[in-house]
A tleap script that builds the chain and sets N, CA, C and O, in Angstrom:
source leaprc.protein.ff14SB
mol = sequence {
  NMET THR LEU ALA ASP ARG LEU HIE GLU ILE
  ALA ASP ARG LEU ALA ARG LEU VAL PRO SER
  HIE ARG ASP PRO HIE ARG PHE HIE GLU ASP
  LYS SER GLU LEU VAL ASP ALA LEU ARG ARG
  LEU ALA ALA ASN ASP ASN ARG LYS ALA GLU
  ARG ALA CPRO
}
set mol.1.N position { -24.732 -61.830 67.972 }
set mol.1.CA position { -25.531 -62.529 68.935 }
set mol.1.C position { -25.940 -63.899 68.656 }
set mol.1.O position { -25.924 -64.381 67.524 }
set mol.2.N position { -26.421 -64.708 70.030 }
set mol.2.CA position { -26.946 -66.232 69.406 }
set mol.2.C position { -28.112 -66.219 69.252 }
set mol.2.O position { -28.588 -65.168 69.682 }
set mol.3.N position { -29.160 -67.179 68.654 }
set mol.3.CA position { -30.199 -67.407 68.186 }
set mol.3.C position { -30.739 -67.358 69.909 }
set mol.3.O position { -31.540 -66.502 70.286 }
set mol.4.N position { -30.253 -68.243 70.694 }
set mol.4.CA position { -30.700 -68.398 72.126 }
set mol.4.C position { -30.956 -66.769 72.906 }
set mol.4.O position { -31.931 -66.256 73.455 }
set mol.5.N position { -29.925 -66.431 72.701 }
set mol.5.CA position { -29.618 -64.533 72.974 }
set mol.5.C position { -30.406 -63.488 72.555 }
set mol.5.O position { -30.531 -62.376 73.069 }
set mol.6.N position { -31.253 -64.233 70.964 }
set mol.6.CA position { -32.074 -62.875 70.829 }
set mol.6.C position { -33.641 -63.551 71.131 }
set mol.6.O position { -34.508 -62.677 71.139 }
set mol.7.N position { -33.958 -64.408 71.284 }
set mol.7.CA position { -35.148 -65.263 71.918 }
set mol.7.C position { -35.077 -64.802 73.200 }
set mol.7.O position { -36.125 -64.349 73.659 }
set mol.8.N position { -33.708 -64.802 74.181 }
set mol.8.CA position { -34.026 -64.447 75.466 }
set mol.8.C position { -34.488 -62.562 75.960 }
set mol.8.O position { -35.038 -61.894 76.836 }
set mol.9.N position { -33.676 -62.452 74.469 }
set mol.9.CA position { -34.138 -60.632 74.665 }
set mol.9.C position { -35.343 -60.371 74.092 }
set mol.9.O position { -36.221 -59.805 74.743 }
set mol.10.N position { -35.468 -60.627 73.232 }
set mol.10.CA position { -37.412 -60.880 72.871 }
set mol.10.C position { -38.680 -61.391 74.261 }
set mol.10.O position { -39.837 -61.037 74.489 }
set mol.11.N position { -37.850 -62.243 74.857 }
set mol.11.CA position { -38.897 -62.837 75.981 }
set mol.11.C position { -38.885 -61.759 76.887 }
set mol.11.O position { -39.938 -61.158 77.102 }
set mol.12.N position { -37.738 -61.401 77.500 }
set mol.12.CA position { -37.727 -59.984 77.863 }
set mol.12.C position { -38.262 -58.889 77.811 }
set mol.12.O position { -38.709 -58.079 78.624 }
set mol.13.N position { -38.143 -58.979 76.578 }
set mol.13.CA position { -39.325 -57.723 76.178 }
set mol.13.C position { -40.948 -58.161 75.802 }
set mol.13.O position { -41.859 -57.395 75.490 }
set mol.14.N position { -40.979 -59.233 75.901 }
set mol.14.CA position { -42.195 -59.811 76.426 }
set mol.14.C position { -42.965 -59.525 77.662 }
set mol.14.O position { -44.063 -58.969 77.676 }
set mol.15.N position { -42.215 -60.006 78.848 }
set mol.15.CA position { -42.218 -59.988 79.814 }
set mol.15.C position { -42.375 -58.409 80.495 }
set mol.15.O position { -42.449 -58.302 81.719 }
set mol.16.N position { -42.401 -57.711 79.984 }
set mol.16.CA position { -42.207 -56.225 80.115 }
set mol.16.C position { -43.476 -55.269 79.495 }
set mol.16.O position { -43.831 -54.226 80.044 }
set mol.17.N position { -44.030 -55.752 78.385 }
set mol.17.CA position { -44.858 -55.547 77.775 }
set mol.17.C position { -46.498 -55.119 78.492 }
set mol.17.O position { -46.978 -55.932 79.282 }
set mol.18.N position { -47.087 -54.158 78.252 }
set mol.18.CA position { -48.325 -53.810 79.047 }
set mol.18.C position { -49.044 -52.329 78.599 }
set mol.18.O position { -48.489 -51.257 78.845 }
set mol.19.N position { -50.125 -52.409 78.029 }
set mol.19.CA position { -50.698 -51.505 78.117 }
set mol.19.C position { -50.563 -50.499 78.756 }
set mol.19.O position { -50.551 -50.505 79.987 }
set mol.20.N position { -50.438 -49.473 78.060 }
set mol.20.CA position { -50.401 -47.630 78.750 }
set mol.20.C position { -51.663 -46.948 78.340 }
set mol.20.O position { -52.178 -47.071 77.229 }
set mol.21.N position { -52.104 -46.251 79.281 }
set mol.21.CA position { -53.141 -45.547 79.218 }
set mol.21.C position { -52.770 -43.909 78.418 }
set mol.21.O position { -53.516 -42.995 78.067 }
set mol.22.N position { -51.595 -44.050 78.366 }
set mol.22.CA position { -50.784 -42.815 77.981 }
set mol.22.C position { -50.593 -42.616 76.542 }
set mol.22.O position { -50.537 -41.526 75.974 }
set mol.23.N position { -50.503 -43.737 76.028 }
set mol.23.CA position { -49.650 -44.206 74.992 }
set mol.23.C position { -50.775 -45.706 74.203 }
set mol.23.O position { -50.267 -46.719 73.721 }
set mol.24.N position { -51.972 -45.499 74.257 }
set mol.24.CA position { -52.773 -47.164 74.059 }
set mol.24.C position { -51.706 -47.709 72.741 }
set mol.24.O position { -51.077 -48.747 72.946 }
set mol.25.N position { -51.556 -47.106 71.628 }
set mol.25.CA position { -51.076 -47.266 70.326 }
set mol.25.C position { -49.818 -48.109 70.319 }
set mol.25.O position { -49.518 -49.029 69.558 }
set mol.26.N position { -49.202 -47.629 71.258 }
set mol.26.CA position { -47.688 -47.829 71.452 }
set mol.26.C position { -47.834 -49.794 71.775 }
set mol.26.O position { -47.648 -50.666 70.927 }
set mol.27.N position { -48.121 -49.951 72.893 }
set mol.27.CA position { -48.411 -51.770 73.004 }
set mol.27.C position { -48.294 -52.461 71.523 }
set mol.27.O position { -47.426 -53.182 71.033 }
set mol.28.N position { -49.517 -51.947 71.018 }
set mol.28.CA position { -49.698 -53.079 69.630 }
set mol.28.C position { -48.651 -52.584 68.431 }
set mol.28.O position { -48.677 -53.206 67.369 }
set mol.29.N position { -47.967 -51.754 68.553 }
set mol.29.CA position { -46.582 -51.449 67.815 }
set mol.29.C position { -45.343 -52.560 68.467 }
set mol.29.O position { -44.788 -53.561 68.013 }
set mol.30.N position { -45.274 -51.965 69.475 }
set mol.30.CA position { -44.459 -53.149 70.422 }
set mol.30.C position { -44.401 -54.666 69.836 }
set mol.30.O position { -43.553 -55.385 69.307 }
set mol.31.N position { -46.170 -54.789 70.332 }
set mol.31.CA position { -46.408 -56.589 70.193 }
set mol.31.C position { -45.855 -56.942 68.847 }
set mol.31.O position { -45.184 -57.959 68.673 }
set mol.32.N position { -46.288 -55.668 67.425 }
set mol.32.CA position { -46.320 -56.666 66.245 }
set mol.32.C position { -44.884 -56.602 66.107 }
set mol.32.O position { -44.370 -57.603 65.607 }
set mol.33.N position { -43.962 -55.459 66.502 }
set mol.33.CA position { -42.549 -55.579 66.183 }
set mol.33.C position { -41.836 -57.089 67.393 }
set mol.33.O position { -40.820 -57.774 67.513 }
set mol.34.N position { -42.343 -57.022 67.634 }
set mol.34.CA position { -42.028 -58.561 68.788 }
set mol.34.C position { -42.508 -60.150 67.731 }
set mol.34.O position { -41.727 -60.958 67.230 }
set mol.35.N position { -43.388 -60.151 67.700 }
set mol.35.CA position { -44.180 -60.548 66.345 }
set mol.35.C position { -43.145 -61.075 65.138 }
set mol.35.O position { -42.740 -62.161 64.724 }
set mol.36.N position { -42.966 -59.703 64.832 }
set mol.36.CA position { -42.086 -59.807 63.673 }
set mol.36.C position { -40.793 -60.265 63.691 }
set mol.36.O position { -40.462 -60.917 62.701 }
set mol.37.N position { -39.742 -60.055 64.795 }
set mol.37.CA position { -38.677 -60.430 64.960 }
set mol.37.C position { -38.716 -61.845 65.050 }
set mol.37.O position { -37.710 -62.453 64.683 }
set mol.38.N position { -40.092 -62.739 65.645 }
set mol.38.CA position { -39.857 -63.943 66.298 }
set mol.38.C position { -39.796 -65.070 64.594 }
set mol.38.O position { -39.161 -66.078 64.285 }
set mol.39.N position { -40.813 -64.198 63.875 }
set mol.39.CA position { -41.335 -64.803 62.557 }
set mol.39.C position { -40.204 -64.808 61.584 }
set mol.39.O position { -39.949 -65.647 60.720 }
set mol.40.N position { -39.448 -63.486 61.954 }
set mol.40.CA position { -37.945 -63.640 61.355 }
set mol.40.C position { -37.018 -64.846 61.360 }
set mol.40.O position { -36.532 -65.553 60.477 }
set mol.41.N position { -36.926 -64.800 63.348 }
set mol.41.CA position { -36.178 -66.132 63.396 }
set mol.41.C position { -36.230 -67.489 62.828 }
set mol.41.O position { -35.415 -68.187 62.226 }
set mol.42.N position { -37.881 -67.692 63.350 }
set mol.42.CA position { -38.263 -68.620 62.358 }
set mol.42.C position { -37.972 -68.942 61.093 }
set mol.42.O position { -37.769 -70.107 60.750 }
set mol.43.N position { -37.933 -68.058 60.387 }
set mol.43.CA position { -37.522 -68.201 58.658 }
set mol.43.C position { -36.389 -68.409 58.427 }
set mol.43.O position { -35.945 -69.090 57.503 }
set mol.44.N position { -35.740 -67.781 59.331 }
set mol.44.CA position { -34.188 -67.411 59.093 }
set mol.44.C position { -33.626 -69.317 59.580 }
set mol.44.O position { -32.869 -70.111 59.022 }
set mol.45.N position { -34.501 -69.399 60.910 }
set mol.45.CA position { -34.085 -70.395 61.232 }
set mol.45.C position { -34.208 -71.880 60.354 }
set mol.45.O position { -33.417 -72.824 60.326 }
set mol.46.N position { -35.589 -71.682 59.619 }
set mol.46.CA position { -35.537 -73.053 58.778 }
set mol.46.C position { -34.698 -72.850 57.483 }
set mol.46.O position { -34.256 -73.821 56.869 }
set mol.47.N position { -34.455 -71.375 57.021 }
set mol.47.CA position { -33.358 -71.676 55.869 }
set mol.47.C position { -32.509 -72.378 55.861 }
set mol.47.O position { -32.170 -73.021 54.867 }
set mol.48.N position { -31.658 -72.453 57.578 }
set mol.48.CA position { -30.664 -72.715 57.949 }
set mol.48.C position { -31.015 -74.434 57.553 }
set mol.48.O position { -30.049 -74.956 56.997 }
set mol.49.N position { -31.933 -75.155 57.700 }
set mol.49.CA position { -32.111 -75.990 57.830 }
set mol.49.C position { -32.240 -76.913 56.841 }
set mol.49.O position { -31.930 -78.097 56.707 }
set mol.50.N position { -33.059 -75.637 55.829 }
set mol.50.CA position { -33.048 -76.733 54.498 }
set mol.50.C position { -31.632 -76.570 53.741 }
set mol.50.O position { -31.289 -77.482 52.988 }
set mol.51.N position { -30.916 -75.608 53.883 }
set mol.51.CA position { -29.053 -75.842 53.798 }
set mol.51.C position { -28.266 -76.978 54.134 }
set mol.51.O position { -27.179 -77.419 53.761 }
set mol.52.N position { -29.127 -77.316 54.941 }
set mol.52.CA position { -27.939 -78.139 55.948 }
set mol.52.C position { -28.091 -79.462 55.524 }
set mol.52.O position { -29.192 -80.010 55.584 }
set mol.53.N position { -26.984 -80.093 55.056 }
set mol.53.CA position { -26.527 -81.817 53.952 }
set mol.53.C position { -27.852 -82.707 55.251 }
set mol.53.O position { -28.097 -83.910 55.155 }
savepdb mol mol.pdb
quit
């Protein structure tokens, strides 16, 4: 999966992210997972940039 594919996947999940009265904690858990995924992608991209000649 390319970086662009992964970003599109995260964007799609963000677009569907809504709070639920049945499980209010799930919204925050999902949001945290998406934030973490974006931070990991950014960190991996930074490492690749540092290794590039």
